[in-house]
C-alpha angles and dihedrals in degrees: 000000000000123000124244112271122207112243086219090060102042141350125217121254111283112278093003111142110241142159115255133202121207145147114253111252090214102044102015088229122139115258137179115212118199123219106012127149139202111230094193093266107043142356117266136188113246094224108065094358093243119165114255116248093202131066110234116223096195139017136194135196115253114256121253117272116259117263119251116256 
């Protein structure tokens, strides 16, 4: 599995699905959000394409899909 990458050091490829880590703007609790993407301007959720209200501090590539048995 990949390591967490600081957003301040490098952003993912535009529109590439990734995991993101952020502090909730409402509760200031740590969260991991599955399947987000950076569109070159802002972070968006893959499902629904909504803009992201939080600023991720780290991101990680999605793991490879499991192999069929």
